[in-house]
N, C-alpha and C positions, 0 to 999 in steps of 0.2 A: 252272817247267816242268821236267820231267825232261830230262836231256840226250838229244838225238837224237829227241825227239818231233816229229812233223810232223802237220799237220792244221789244222782250224779250231776255233774256240771251241766247246766241248762244252756243249749245253744242260743236261745232267745236272749238270755241275759248277757252272754258273750257278745252278741251283736250290739246290744245296747251299750255295753262297756266300750266297744270299739268305735261307737258313733254311727253305726249302721242302723237303718230302720229295723224294728223288730219283725222277724220273718224274712229277712233279706236272703237267707240261704235255704229257706224252705221251698223245695221244688213243687210242693202241692199248693202253694199259696199264689194266687193270681196277682194281687197287688199289695203294696205296703203303704204305710202312712206317708203322706207327702210332706209333712212338716219337717222331716228330719234334715233337709238341706238348709232351709232358712232358719230354723230354730232347733238345733241339735240339743238333745237332752242327755245328760250324763247320770249314771246311777249313783246312788248314795255311797259315800265312802265307807271304809272299814269302821266297824263299831257304831255305825249310824243306822237308824231305822230306814228300811227301804221305802221309796216313794210309792204312792198309790198306783201309779201307772207302770212301775218297774216290774218286769217278770221275776218270778222266784229265781234265786241263784242256783238252786238244785231242783231236779225234777226226776220223776220215774216214768218210764214208758214213752219217752219222746221218740217219735218216728224219725229215722235217718239221723239220729243224734251224732254218731261218730263222723259220717261224711260232712255234716254241717259244721262240726267243730274243726275238721281238717280244712274246710273252705275258709273258715275264720282265721285259722292259724297261718294260712298261706296268703291272706289278704294284707293290704296296706291300710292303715288307719287313715281315713280321709283327712283328719285334722293335721296329720304329719305330712301328707302329700301336697296339701294346698300351697304352702310357701314355695315349694319347688316349682309347681306349675305356674304360680304367679310370677316367679322370677324368670322362667322360660318365656312367658308371655311378654314380660317387660323387655327382655333382650330382643325378642322377635319384632316387637313394635318400636324399638329404639327409645323406650321410655325409662332409661336408667337414671336413677337419682341417688 
């Protein structure tokens, strides 16, 4: 966290951390950035400066903050689900190696 930041956990940053596009759980947002599937971006690690594109880790006054965080908490990280889906596809298509 940047020095002097105050607030509560920002759902935009949690989405970024999980590999979802920023705004994925925002019901008021019509579209999200399309690059997230082909080129996922991960936030900076602990004790590293945040990237320019990265949302703040904490914020105040975020609309629907708690429901959005609950949605993230109940979600599956896409990077974790991919190997299982790829294995199911391989079994289905008979391409086991």
